[in-house]
C-alpha positions as CSV (number, residue, x, y, z in Angstrom):
1,X,11.6,17.2,14.5
2,X,10.1,16.4,11.1
3,X,11.7,13.5,9.2
4,X,13.1,15.0,6.0
5,X,15.9,14.1,3.5
6,X,18.6,16.1,1.8
7,X,16.4,16.8,-1.2
8,X,13.8,18.7,0.9
9,X,11.2,15.9,1.0
10,X,9.3,15.6,4.2
11,X,7.9,12.3,5.4
12,X,4.4,12.3,7.0
13,X,3.4,8.7,6.0
14,X,4.5,5.3,7.3
15,X,3.7,2.1,5.6
16,X,3.9,-0.5,8.3
17,X,4.0,-4.2,7.4
18,X,2.8,-6.6,10.1
19,X,3.3,-9.9,8.1
20,X,4.8,-11.0,4.8
21,X,2.5,-14.0,4.6
22,X,-0.2,-13.9,2.0
23,X,-3.0,-16.4,1.2
24,X,-3.4,-15.3,-2.4
25,X,-1.1,-16.3,-5.3
26,X,-1.1,-13.2,-7.5
27,X,0.7,-13.7,-10.8
28,X,2.6,-10.4,-10.4
29,X,3.7,-11.0,-6.8
30,X,3.6,-14.6,-5.5
31,X,2.6,-16.8,-8.4
32,X,3.7,-19.9,-6.5
33,X,2.1,-18.8,-3.3
34,X,3.9,-17.8,-0.1
35,X,7.0,-19.9,0.6
36,X,7.8,-20.7,4.2
37,X,11.5,-20.7,3.6
38,X,12.4,-19.7,7.2
39,X,10.7,-19.2,10.5
40,X,10.1,-15.5,11.1
41,X,9.1,-13.6,14.2
42,X,6.9,-10.7,13.1
43,X,6.7,-7.5,15.1
44,X,4.7,-7.8,18.3
45,X,2.0,-5.4,19.3
46,X,4.3,-3.7,21.8
47,X,7.0,-3.4,19.1
48,X,4.5,-1.9,16.7
49,X,3.4,0.6,19.3
50,X,7.0,1.8,20.0
51,X,7.7,2.0,16.3
52,X,4.6,4.1,15.6
53,X,5.2,6.3,18.7
54,X,8.7,7.1,17.4
55,X,7.5,7.9,13.9
56,X,4.7,10.1,15.3
57,X,7.2,12.0,17.4
58,X,9.1,12.6,14.2
59,X,6.1,14.1,12.3
60,X,4.3,11.0,10.9
61,X,0.5,11.7,10.7
62,X,-0.7,8.7,8.6
63,X,0.0,5.0,9.1
64,X,-0.9,2.3,6.5
65,X,-1.0,-1.3,7.7
66,X,0.2,-3.6,5.0
67,X,1.4,-7.2,4.5
68,X,1.5,-9.7,2.9
69,X,-2.1,-9.9,3.9
70,X,-2.6,-8.1,7.3
71,X,-6.0,-9.8,7.8
72,X,-4.1,-13.0,8.6
73,X,-2.9,-11.6,11.9
74,X,-5.3,-12.7,14.6
75,X,-4.3,-9.6,16.7
76,X,-5.0,-7.1,13.9
77,X,-7.8,-5.4,15.8
78,X,-5.5,-4.9,18.8
79,X,-2.8,-3.5,16.4
80,X,-5.3,-1.0,15.0
81,X,-6.3,0.1,18.5
82,X,-2.7,0.6,19.6
83,X,-2.0,2.8,16.6
84,X,-5.2,4.8,17.0
85,X,-4.3,5.5,20.6
86,X,-1.5,7.9,19.5
87,X,-3.2,11.3,19.1
88,X,-0.6,12.4,16.5
89,X,-1.8,9.8,14.0
90,X,-4.6,11.4,12.1
91,X,-5.3,8.6,9.5
92,X,-5.0,4.8,9.8
93,X,-5.3,3.0,6.5
94,X,-4.9,-0.7,5.5
95,X,-4.2,-2.5,2.3
96,X,-5.9,-5.9,2.1
97,X,-6.9,-8.5,-0.4
98,X,-10.4,-8.4,1.3
99,X,-10.8,-12.1,1.8
100,X,-12.2,-11.7,5.4
101,X,-13.3,-8.1,5.1
102,X,-17.1,-8.8,5.2
103,X,-16.6,-10.5,8.6
104,X,-14.3,-7.9,10.2
105,X,-15.1,-4.5,8.6
106,X,-17.2,-3.2,11.5
107,X,-14.7,-4.2,14.2
108,X,-11.8,-2.8,12.4
109,X,-13.5,0.5,11.9
110,X,-14.6,0.6,15.5
111,X,-11.0,0.0,16.5
112,X,-9.9,3.1,14.6
113,X,-9.3,2.2,11.0
114,X,-10.3,5.1,8.8
115,X,-9.4,4.0,5.3
116,X,-9.3,0.8,3.3
117,X,-7.4,-0.2,0.1
118,X,-8.8,-3.4,-1.4
119,X,-6.9,-5.2,-4.1
120,X,-9.3,-6.0,-7.0
121,X,-7.4,-6.7,-10.2
122,X,-10.4,-7.6,-12.2
123,X,-14.2,-7.3,-12.1
124,X,-14.6,-10.4,-14.2
125,X,-14.7,-13.4,-11.9
126,X,-12.7,-15.9,-14.0
127,X,-10.0,-13.3,-14.6
128,X,-9.9,-12.3,-11.0
129,X,-9.4,-16.0,-10.1
130,X,-6.7,-16.4,-12.8
131,X,-4.7,-13.3,-11.6
132,X,-5.0,-14.1,-7.9
133,X,-4.8,-17.8,-8.0
134,X,-7.8,-18.2,-5.7
135,X,-11.5,-18.5,-6.1
136,X,-12.4,-15.5,-3.8
137,X,-14.1,-13.0,-6.1
138,X,-17.5,-13.2,-4.4
139,X,-16.0,-12.9,-0.9
140,X,-14.1,-9.8,-1.9
141,X,-17.2,-8.2,-3.5
142,X,-19.2,-8.8,-0.4
143,X,-16.4,-7.3,1.6
144,X,-16.5,-4.1,-0.5
145,X,-20.3,-3.9,0.0
146,X,-19.8,-4.3,3.8
147,X,-17.0,-1.6,3.9
148,X,-19.4,0.8,2.2
149,X,-22.2,-0.1,4.6
150,X,-20.1,0.6,7.7
151,X,-18.9,3.9,6.4
152,X,-15.1,4.1,6.2
153,X,-13.8,7.6,5.5
154,X,-12.3,6.5,2.3
155,X,-12.4,3.2,0.3
156,X,-10.0,2.6,-2.6
157,X,-9.7,-0.4,-4.9
158,X,-6.3,-1.2,-6.3
159,X,-5.9,-2.8,-9.7
160,X,-2.5,-3.6,-11.1
161,X,-2.5,-3.0,-14.9
162,X,-1.6,-6.2,-16.6
163,X,-1.4,-6.5,-20.4
164,X,-3.3,-9.5,-21.7
165,X,-5.2,-9.9,-18.4
166,X,-7.2,-6.8,-17.4
167,X,-6.2,-4.2,-20.0
168,X,-9.7,-4.0,-21.4
169,X,-11.7,-3.4,-18.2
170,X,-11.5,0.3,-17.8
171,X,-15.1,0.9,-18.8
172,X,-16.2,-1.9,-16.4
173,X,-14.4,-0.2,-13.5
174,X,-15.8,3.2,-14.4
175,X,-19.3,1.8,-14.4
176,X,-18.6,0.2,-11.0
177,X,-17.6,3.4,-9.3
178,X,-20.2,5.6,-11.0
179,X,-22.8,5.1,-8.2
180,X,-20.3,4.2,-5.4
181,X,-18.1,6.5,-3.4
182,X,-14.9,4.6,-4.2
183,X,-11.5,5.7,-5.5
184,X,-10.5,3.2,-8.3
185,X,-6.7,3.1,-8.7
186,X,-4.8,1.6,-11.5
187,X,-1.2,0.8,-10.7
188,X,1.5,0.1,-13.3
189,X,3.1,-3.3,-12.9
190,X,6.5,-3.0,-11.2
191,X,9.5,-5.1,-11.8
192,X,10.9,-7.0,-8.8
193,X,13.8,-9.5,-8.6
194,X,11.6,-12.6,-8.7
195,X,9.0,-11.3,-11.2
196,X,11.1,-9.7,-14.0
197,X,10.0,-12.2,-16.7
198,X,6.3,-11.5,-15.9
199,X,7.0,-7.8,-16.0
200,X,8.7,-7.9,-19.4
201,X,5.8,-9.7,-20.9
202,X,2.9,-7.9,-19.2
203,X,3.9,-4.3,-18.3
204,X,1.5,-1.7,-19.5
205,X,1.9,2.1,-19.2
206,X,-1.0,4.1,-17.7
207,X,-0.5,6.9,-20.2
208,X,-3.4,5.7,-22.3
209,X,-5.8,5.8,-19.4
210,X,-4.6,9.3,-18.4
211,X,-5.3,10.5,-22.0
212,X,-8.7,8.9,-22.0
213,X,-9.6,10.6,-18.7
214,X,-8.6,14.0,-20.0
215,X,-10.6,13.4,-23.2
216,X,-13.7,12.5,-21.2
217,X,-13.6,15.5,-19.0
218,X,-12.0,14.0,-15.8
219,X,-10.2,16.6,-13.8
220,X,-7.0,16.0,-11.7
221,X,-7.3,16.8,-8.0
222,X,-4.9,18.4,-5.6
223,X,-2.8,16.0,-3.4
224,X,-2.7,16.3,0.4
225,X,0.7,16.2,2.1
226,X,0.1,12.7,3.5
227,X,-1.5,11.2,0.4
228,X,0.1,8.4,-1.5
229,X,1.5,8.8,-5.0
230,X,-1.7,8.5,-7.1
231,X,-2.8,11.1,-9.5
232,X,-6.5,11.3,-8.7
233,X,-9.2,12.4,-11.2
234,X,-12.9,13.2,-10.7
235,X,-15.9,13.7,-12.9
236,X,-19.2,15.4,-12.1
237,X,-21.1,12.4,-13.4
238,X,-19.3,9.9,-11.1
239,X,-19.6,9.5,-7.4
240,X,-16.3,7.7,-7.4
241,X,-12.9,8.9,-8.5
242,X,-10.1,7.3,-10.4
243,X,-6.4,7.2,-9.4
244,X,-3.3,6.4,-11.5
245,X,0.0,5.3,-10.1
246,X,2.9,5.5,-12.6
247,X,6.2,4.6,-10.8
248,X,8.1,4.8,-14.1
249,X,7.1,8.4,-14.7
250,X,10.1,10.8,-14.9
251,X,9.2,12.9,-11.7
252,X,7.6,10.1,-9.7
253,X,10.0,10.3,-6.7
254,X,10.0,14.1,-6.5
255,X,7.0,14.1,-4.1
256,X,7.9,11.0,-2.1
257,X,6.4,11.4,1.4
258,X,6.5,7.9,2.8
259,X,8.8,5.5,4.6
260,X,8.4,1.8,5.3
261,X,9.0,-0.6,8.2
262,X,9.0,-4.3,7.4
263,X,7.3,-7.0,9.4
264,X,10.6,-8.0,11.0
265,X,11.6,-4.5,12.0
266,X,13.7,-3.1,9.2
267,X,13.1,0.5,8.1
268,X,13.2,0.9,4.3
269,X,13.7,4.2,2.6
270,X,12.3,3.0,-0.7
271,X,10.3,0.0,-2.0
272,X,13.3,-0.7,-4.1
273,X,17.1,-0.4,-4.0
274,X,18.3,-1.2,-0.4
275,X,18.3,-3.8,2.3
276,X,16.9,-1.6,5.0
277,X,18.1,-0.3,8.4
278,X,17.4,-2.6,11.4
279,X,15.5,-0.8,14.1
280,X,14.2,-3.8,16.1
281,X,16.9,-3.6,18.7
282,X,15.6,-0.2,19.6
283,X,11.9,-1.1,20.0
284,X,12.3,-3.4,23.0
285,X,11.8,-0.8,25.7
286,X,10.1,2.6,25.9
287,X,13.3,4.2,27.2
288,X,15.0,3.6,23.8
289,X,12.8,6.1,21.9
290,X,15.4,9.0,21.8
291,X,18.0,6.6,20.3
292,X,15.4,5.2,17.9
293,X,14.3,8.6,16.7
294,X,18.0,9.6,16.1
295,X,18.4,6.4,14.0
296,X,15.4,7.2,11.9
297,X,16.7,10.7,11.2
298,X,20.2,9.4,10.4
299,X,18.7,6.8,8.0
300,X,16.5,9.3,6.2
301,X,19.4,11.6,5.6
302,X,20.9,8.9,3.3
303,X,17.7,8.5,1.1
304,X,18.5,8.6,-2.6
305,X,16.8,11.0,-5.0
306,X,15.1,8.2,-7.0
307,X,14.3,4.5,-7.1
308,X,15.9,4.4,-10.6
309,X,13.2,1.9,-11.8
310,X,13.2,3.7,-15.1
311,X,16.8,2.6,-15.5
312,X,16.0,-1.0,-15.0
313,X,17.0,-1.2,-11.3
314,X,14.9,-3.6,-9.3
315,X,16.9,-3.2,-6.1
316,X,16.9,-5.7,-3.3
317,X,13.1,-6.4,-3.2
318,X,12.3,-10.0,-4.3
319,X,8.5,-9.4,-4.5
320,X,6.0,-6.8,-3.3
321,X,4.8,-8.8,-0.3
322,X,8.3,-8.9,1.2
323,X,8.2,-5.3,2.7
324,X,4.5,-4.4,2.2
325,X,4.3,-3.0,-1.4
């Protein structure tokens, strides 16, 4: 039976975190780097398989592997293969900072990965280094070139809009995608519990970009039922497209179609607002699947109508890496 909530929203899309460790120090997420405050035992390959199987049996068609940085897991290729083995999963995507993409793009694609989202907050090397806290710009660019070469079904670049950092690079990004089949996505900075000071200083609305696109003849595309929340625009003179994610928009939550599972086995109904529902006790044995599926449905029935970000709520999420962004 399809996972759905009391507001009529159906959930086809699972964002599955496999680690909360990250090797970048992005200003808007982990400015002091990842802090090893406690020893964590991340989901095993078998636990991941049982989780995906239960979601697939409940109507999930797309899985996005997230982190932290999923590329830090040495068994990532095996994880992709396990997810791809479920015939109900039609799309497997991954969000990565791209630091080891050049080396691994081919084997990840061969394992079953269809789509890639690569975080690129600036196309200016010194700004990229300033935002991410690492000198990896050239590595990431080579990774993008390799991803294009091996032929993923879809490649997206994610750039968080940050006032006083990358707010004047729109034309640079548009030039970058003009001859590349890439979806460039601008994401409004979101406020989390540990980053509210940075948010207050550097938040920038995407409304100006949207108006510019309309003025320049970009046309908004229809959204598939398992797509993420981006409004995607195309232009006849560009091979690439441009997406805009505005979590503070009035109706942002109306089309929510995704659920999250953290790297330690908690199901989250929203990126913000709650502590999650523990499912790890029900992914230890294949025989537990009926009970796990029932817990998923019971949890989804309690999902709220909105994340209430527009009212200043930052919920229980300390930073985006904690449950996979």
